[in-house]
C-alpha positions in Angstrom: 136.8 109.4 124.6 139.9 107.5 125.0 141.9 105.8 127.8 145.6 104.5 128.0 146.2 102.1 130.7 149.3 99.9 131.9 148.2 97.1 134.2 149.5 94.3 136.3 146.4 92.1 136.5 147.7 89.4 139.0 147.9 92.3 141.6 144.4 93.5 140.6 141.2 92.1 142.1 138.9 92.8 139.4 136.2 90.7 137.8 136.4 92.6 134.6 137.9 95.5 132.8 135.5 97.9 131.4 136.1 101.1 129.0 134.8 103.5 129.4 134.1 103.4 133.3 130.9 105.3 132.9 128.0 105.7 130.4 125.7 103.2 128.6 128.1 102.4 125.5 131.3 100.1 126.8 133.4 97.2 126.3 133.9 94.6 129.2 136.9 92.3 129.2 136.6 89.7 132.0 139.8 89.3 134.2 140.3 85.7 133.6 141.5 86.6 130.0 144.3 88.1 131.4 145.6 85.3 133.8 148.4 84.4 131.6 149.6 88.1 131.2 151.9 89.9 133.1 152.0 93.8 132.5 149.5 94.7 129.8 148.7 97.8 127.9 145.1 98.8 127.2 144.1 101.5 124.6 140.4 102.3 124.5 138.5 104.8 122.0 135.0 105.8 121.9 134.0 107.5 118.6 130.9 109.9 119.2 130.3 111.0 115.6 132.0 108.5 113.6 128.8 106.4 112.9 127.4 109.2 111.0 129.7 108.5 108.0 128.6 105.0 108.0 125.2 104.9 106.3 123.8 103.3 103.0 126.2 100.5 103.2 125.5 97.9 100.5 125.1 94.6 102.2 126.9 92.7 99.3 130.0 95.2 100.2 130.1 93.5 103.5 131.0 90.1 105.2 127.7 89.7 106.9 126.0 86.7 105.2 122.6 87.4 106.9 122.6 91.0 105.5 123.7 90.0 102.2 120.6 87.7 101.9 118.5 90.9 101.7 120.1 92.3 98.6 119.4 96.0 97.8 118.3 97.0 101.5 121.0 99.4 102.8 122.5 99.2 106.1 123.3 102.1 108.5 125.5 102.3 111.7 123.1 102.9 114.7 125.6 103.4 117.4 128.7 104.8 118.7 131.9 103.2 117.4 134.0 101.8 120.2 137.7 100.2 120.0 139.8 98.4 122.4 143.5 97.3 121.8 145.1 95.2 124.4 148.8 94.1 124.3 149.5 91.3 124.6 146.1 90.1 123.3 143.9 88.6 126.0 143.2 84.7 125.9 139.4 84.5 124.7 137.4 81.4 123.8 137.2 80.4 120.0 133.6 79.1 120.5 131.1 82.1 121.1 129.3 79.6 123.3 132.2 79.3 125.7 134.2 81.7 127.8 135.7 83.9 128.4 134.2 86.4 125.8 134.2 90.1 125.3 131.0 91.8 126.2 130.0 94.7 124.3 127.2 97.1 125.4 126.1 99.8 122.9 123.3 102.2 123.0 121.6 103.0 119.8 121.6 106.4 118.1 118.9 106.4 115.9 118.0 109.4 113.5 114.4 110.3 113.1 114.2 108.6 109.6 115.8 105.3 111.2 113.5 105.3 114.1 110.3 105.8 111.9 111.5 102.9 109.8 112.2 100.6 112.7 109.0 101.1 114.5 107.0 100.8 111.3 105.1 97.5 111.6 105.5 96.9 107.9 109.3 96.5 108.1 111.5 93.9 109.6 114.5 95.3 111.8 117.8 93.4 111.6 120.6 94.4 114.0 124.0 93.1 113.7 127.0 93.3 116.0 129.8 94.1 113.6 133.4 95.2 113.2 135.7 96.7 110.7 137.8 94.0 109.3 141.1 95.2 107.9 142.7 91.9 107.0 142.4 92.9 103.4 143.9 96.3 103.8 140.5 98.2 103.5 137.7 98.3 106.3 135.0 95.9 105.5 132.0 95.4 108.1 132.0 91.8 109.3 130.2 90.0 112.1 132.6 86.9 112.3 133.3 85.8 115.7 130.5 88.1 117.2 127.0 87.4 118.1 124.0 89.9 119.7 123.2 88.3 122.6 120.1 90.5 123.7 118.7 93.9 123.5 115.8 95.8 121.9 115.4 98.8 119.7 117.3 101.2 122.4 120.5 99.1 122.9 122.2 96.0 122.0 124.6 93.4 124.1 127.0 91.5 121.9 129.5 88.7 122.7 132.8 88.5 120.7 136.1 86.7 120.9 138.3 89.1 119.4 139.0 93.1 119.9 138.7 95.6 117.4 136.4 98.5 116.3 132.9 97.6 117.1 129.3 99.2 116.0 125.7 98.0 115.7 124.4 97.9 112.3 120.9 98.1 111.4 119.1 97.0 108.3 115.4 97.5 107.5 113.6 95.1 105.3 109.9 95.3 104.2 107.8 92.5 105.4 106.7 90.3 102.7 103.3 88.4 102.4 103.3 84.6 102.4 103.3 82.9 99.0 99.7 82.0 99.4 98.6 85.8 99.9 101.0 86.9 97.1 99.6 84.4 94.9 96.0 85.4 95.7 96.8 89.1 95.4 98.6 88.7 92.1 95.6 86.6 90.7 93.1 89.3 91.8 95.2 91.9 90.1 95.5 89.9 86.9 91.9 89.2 86.6 90.6 92.4 87.8 93.1 94.5 85.4 92.2 92.2 82.3 88.4 92.7 83.2 89.0 96.3 83.4 90.8 96.7 80.1 88.0 94.9 78.5 85.3 97.1 80.1 87.2 100.4 79.5 87.7 99.3 75.8 84.0 98.8 75.5 83.4 102.4 77.2 85.7 104.1 74.9 84.1 102.5 71.8 80.5 103.3 73.2 81.3 106.9 73.6 83.1 107.1 70.2 80.1 105.6 68.5 77.7 107.8 70.6 79.7 110.8 69.9 77.5 112.3 67.3 74.2 112.3 69.8 73.9 115.7 71.6 73.6 114.4 75.1 77.0 112.5 74.9 78.7 115.3 73.0 79.4 117.2 76.1 82.2 118.1 78.5 81.3 115.5 81.1 81.7 112.5 78.8 84.7 114.1 77.1 86.3 113.9 80.6 85.2 110.3 81.3 86.9 109.5 77.8 90.2 110.8 78.8 90.0 109.4 82.5 89.1 105.8 80.8 92.1 106.1 78.3 94.5 107.0 80.9 93.4 104.2 83.2 93.3 101.8 80.3 96.9 102.4 79.3 98.1 102.5 82.7 96.6 98.8 83.4 97.9 97.5 80.2 101.3 98.8 81.0 101.1 97.5 84.3 100.5 93.8 83.2 103.2 94.1 80.5 105.8 95.5 83.3 105.2 91.8 85.2 107.3 90.4 82.3 110.3 92.4 82.6 113.2 92.0 85.1 114.1 95.2 87.1 117.4 96.9 86.1 116.7 96.3 82.3 116.1 99.2 80.0 112.5 97.9 79.1 111.8 98.1 82.6 113.0 101.5 83.2 111.2 102.7 80.2 108.1 100.9 81.5 108.3 102.4 84.8 108.6 106.1 83.3 105.4 105.4 81.3 103.5 104.0 84.0 104.4 106.8 86.4 103.0 109.4 83.6 99.6 107.3 82.9 99.1 106.7 86.6 99.6 110.4 87.4 97.4 111.2 84.3 94.8 109.2 85.7 94.8 110.7 89.0 94.9 114.0 87.1 91.7 113.3 85.3 90.1 112.0 88.6 91.0 115.7 89.8 89.4 117.1 86.8 86.4 114.8 87.2 86.2 116.6 90.9 86.6 119.9 89.5 83.9 119.5 86.8 81.5 118.0 89.2 81.9 120.8 91.7 81.5 123.4 89.0 78.1 121.6 88.0 76.7 121.0 91.4 78.1 123.5 93.8 79.5 126.6 92.0 79.6 127.5 88.1 82.9 129.0 87.1 84.4 130.1 83.5 83.1 129.2 80.3 83.0 125.7 78.7 86.0 126.6 76.2 88.2 128.0 79.1 87.6 125.0 81.3 88.4 122.6 78.5 92.0 124.0 78.3 92.3 124.1 81.8 91.2 120.5 82.1 93.7 119.4 79.3 96.5 121.2 81.1 95.7 119.4 84.4 94.9 116.0 83.0 98.0 115.8 80.7 100.2 118.7 81.1 100.8 118.5 85.0 101.7 114.7 84.9 104.2 115.3 82.0 105.8 118.3 83.9 106.2 115.8 87.1 107.6 113.1 85.2 110.1 114.9 83.1 111.5 116.8 86.4 111.4 113.4 88.1 113.2 111.6 85.3 115.8 114.1 84.7 116.6 114.5 88.4 116.4 110.8 89.4 116.5 108.5 86.4 118.3 105.6 88.4 115.3 105.4 90.6 113.2 104.0 87.9 112.8 100.3 87.5 115.9 99.3 89.6 114.5 97.4 92.6 112.1 94.8 92.8 109.7 95.8 90.0 109.3 98.4 87.1 108.2 101.2 89.4 109.7 104.1 91.3 112.4 103.3 94.0 111.2 103.2 97.5 114.7 103.8 98.9 115.7 107.3 98.1 112.2 109.1 98.3 111.6 109.0 94.5 108.3 107.5 95.2 107.0 110.7 96.5 107.0 112.0 92.8 103.9 109.8 92.4 102.5 109.6 96.1 102.5 113.3 96.9 100.2 114.1 93.9 98.0 111.2 94.4 97.5 112.1 98.0 96.6 115.7 97.0 94.0 114.4 94.5 92.5 111.9 96.9 92.1 114.8 99.6 90.6 117.3 97.2 88.1 114.7 95.7 87.1 113.7 99.1 86.2 117.2 100.2 84.2 117.6 96.7 82.4 114.1 97.5 81.5 115.5 100.8 80.2 118.8 99.4 78.3 117.1 96.8 76.7 114.4 99.0 75.5 117.3 101.3 73.7 118.8 98.5 72.1 115.7 97.3 71.2 114.6 100.8 69.5 118.0 101.3 67.4 117.6 98.1 66.6 114.1 99.1 65.4 115.4 102.6 63.4 118.1 100.9 61.5 115.6 98.6 60.8 113.5 101.5 59.3 116.3 103.3 57.3 117.5 100.4 56.3 114.2 98.8 56.6 111.6 101.6 58.8 109.5 99.2 61.1 107.4 101.4 63.0 106.0 98.4 64.3 109.5 97.7 67.1 108.8 100.4 68.4 106.1 97.8 69.6 108.9 95.7 72.5 109.7 97.9 73.7 106.2 98.4 73.4 105.8 94.7 75.3 109.0 93.9 78.1 108.1 96.0 78.5 104.5 94.6 78.5 106.2 91.1 81.1 109.0 91.9 83.5 106.7 93.9 85.3 105.1 90.6 85.9 108.6 88.9 87.1 110.2 92.0 89.9 107.7 93.0 88.4 106.7 96.3 89.6 103.2 95.9 93.3 104.4 96.6 92.4 105.2 100.1 92.4 101.5 100.6 96.0 101.5 99.3 97.0 104.1 101.9 95.4 101.8 104.5 97.2 98.9 103.3 100.5 99.6 104.9 101.3 96.4 106.8 100.4 92.6 107.3 98.1 93.6 110.0 96.0 95.3 107.4 95.9 92.6 105.1 92.3 92.9 104.6 92.7 96.5 102.9 95.7 94.8 100.8 92.8 92.8 99.4 90.2 95.5 99.2 92.7 97.5 97.5 93.6 94.8 94.9 90.0 94.4 94.3 88.6 97.7 93.9 91.6 99.4 92.3 92.2 96.6 89.8 88.3 96.8 88.9 88.1 100.6 88.7 87.9 100.3 84.9 84.9 97.8 85.5 82.9 100.2 87.7 83.4 103.2 85.4 82.1 101.0 82.6 79.2 99.9 84.9 78.0 103.2 86.3 78.9 105.5 83.5 78.2 103.4 80.4 76.0 100.4 81.1 73.6 101.8 83.8 74.0 105.3 82.8 70.3 106.4 81.3 71.8 108.9 79.0 74.2 106.3 77.3 71.4 103.9 77.2 68.8 106.1 75.8 71.4 107.4 73.3 72.2 104.0 72.4 68.3 103.3 71.4 68.2 106.5 69.7 71.2 105.6 67.6 69.9 102.2 67.0 66.6 103.5 65.6 68.6 105.8 63.4 70.8 102.8 62.0 67.5 100.7 61.9 65.9 103.4 59.6 69.1 104.0 57.5 69.5 100.3 56.8 65.9 100.1 55.9 66.1 102.9 53.5 63.2 104.5 54.8 63.2 108.1 53.9 59.5 109.2 54.7 59.6 108.2 58.5 59.7 111.3 60.5 62.2 110.4 63.4 61.4 111.8 66.6 64.0 114.2 67.9 66.1 113.1 70.6 65.0 115.3 73.5 65.1 115.5 77.4 61.9 113.4 77.4 63.7 110.4 75.9 66.8 111.4 78.1 65.0 111.3 81.2 62.8 108.2 80.4 59.4 110.1 80.5 56.9 109.3 77.9 54.8 112.0 76.2 51.8 112.8 78.1 53.0 111.6 81.4 54.1 113.4 84.6 57.7 113.3 85.7 58.4 111.3 88.9 58.3 113.0 92.3 62.2 113.0 92.5 63.7 114.1 89.2 67.3 114.8 89.6 67.3 116.3 85.9 64.8 119.0 86.8 66.5 122.1 88.0 63.4 123.7 89.2 63.3 121.1 92.2 65.8 123.3 93.9 65.7 126.3 91.9 66.7 128.6 94.8 70.1 127.0 94.5 70.4 126.6 90.9 72.4 123.4 91.0 72.7 120.8 88.3 72.8 117.1 89.5 72.9 115.5 86.0 76.5 114.4 86.8 75.1 111.9 89.2 
C-alpha cells in the first residue's frame, strides 16, 4: 500500500496524520509535529511481503544491544514493514519520554514455527521496535530512538523520535535455570556418570570373567554387554566434552562421537526390547539370524544415521553452547527422532510383557494363594526399565522451568542408568551370582591342585537356587510348565 499527499497543516483541524487510514498496522504523526511547517509532502509505504526476506538475522550484525546480548539466537521480522517520509521533516522530541513522538502500531504476522516457539514456556520472547539504518550505506537493523511501549504476542505499539522503515523483530531465547539449579544438576550429572562408569566397568569385567559359564554364554548377556559398552563410552565422552569449548575441532569430533554412541545405546535398548519380546511373547528366527540382525540394529543403524547427518550438516555439531547437535536448524532431530521411536516401541513391549507377567502372577495366586506372587510384576518392571531406556521419558517431560522436578528426575535416573544395569543385571541377578559361585569354586579347586574331587556340574538346580532333594517354590519363573499353554520364557526378568 502507498500514499502520496501534499498538505497545509495549519488549515487542517487534525489531531494526527495516520498512514494507512485503515487497518491494524499504521504510523501516526501528531499534528503538533507540523506546527512550524507550511506545505508538507508525505509519502507512505506499507510492504505486505517484505518481512519474509528478513529471517535468521544474526544479532551481532545489528545495532540492537539487547539482542546482541543473546549471541547465537537468531532474529526474525514478525510484522509488515512500514515506511513514512515527510518533507520538511516533522519536529519531534529528542527524548523518548517527551512529546511529540511518532506512534507505530504493527500487527504481528507469525509463521507457525515462530508461533510455536513463542508460546513454548521454555522460551523467552524478545520483541524489538526496529528500523533499517542506512547511515553507513547498507541497511542495518537498529532500535536507536525507538521504544516498545506496549503490546502482546499479537501486536506491538512503538514510540519513535524519527521516521524511516519500521518493523517488529522477534528473538526467541531458551530460558536458563538459576545458577543454583545449574550447579545442582551439573553435580548430579558428574556424580551419577562417574558412578555409572565405575559400575558399567565392573559389569563388563564380570561378564567377561563369567563368559565361560554356560548360563552366561547366551544371547541375552551378549546384548547386555553391548548395551553396557555403548552407555559406558557415551558417558565417558560426555564427561570429557564438558572440558572443551564450542566451535573447536575437538568439540565437533566429540559431538559426532557422542551422537553415534548415544544412538547406539538407544539401538541396543531397542534390541533388548526385541529380544525380550521374542523370549516372552513370540519366538521368531534362529539364534544365529537374530545375532546378525541385532548387530545390524545396534551398531549399523546408528552408523548410517551419523554418516548422513554429519555429511549433510557438519556445521551443526559442537557449535552452539556445548559439544552436541545444534538446536537451531533442526539437526537435533537426527537424535531425537530415533530416540523417541525406541522409547515408544519399548514402552509397548514393556506393557505387553507386564501383562503376561501379571497374568501368570494372578494364576499363581488363584492356584496357590501366594500373595507375594504379585511382587513379581513390580520387580520385573524395575528390572526392565534401565535396559529399555524408560528414564529418557523424564527428558521429554523436562521441557521448561515449570517441569523442574522432571529435569532433576531425568538427571538422576539417566546418569545412573549404568548403575541400575549393574544392580539389576549383575549384582542382584541370580544367574550371575550362581555363575560367580561356580567360578569361584572352580578357581578354588584349581588353586588347591585338587584333581580327584568331582566338581558338581553347573545345572539348573544351582541356577535357580534349589537344593537337591527340595521342592521348587510355588512361583518359579524359570519353569516353563507354570504356563505351559502359552510356552513363554520369563528368564529375562
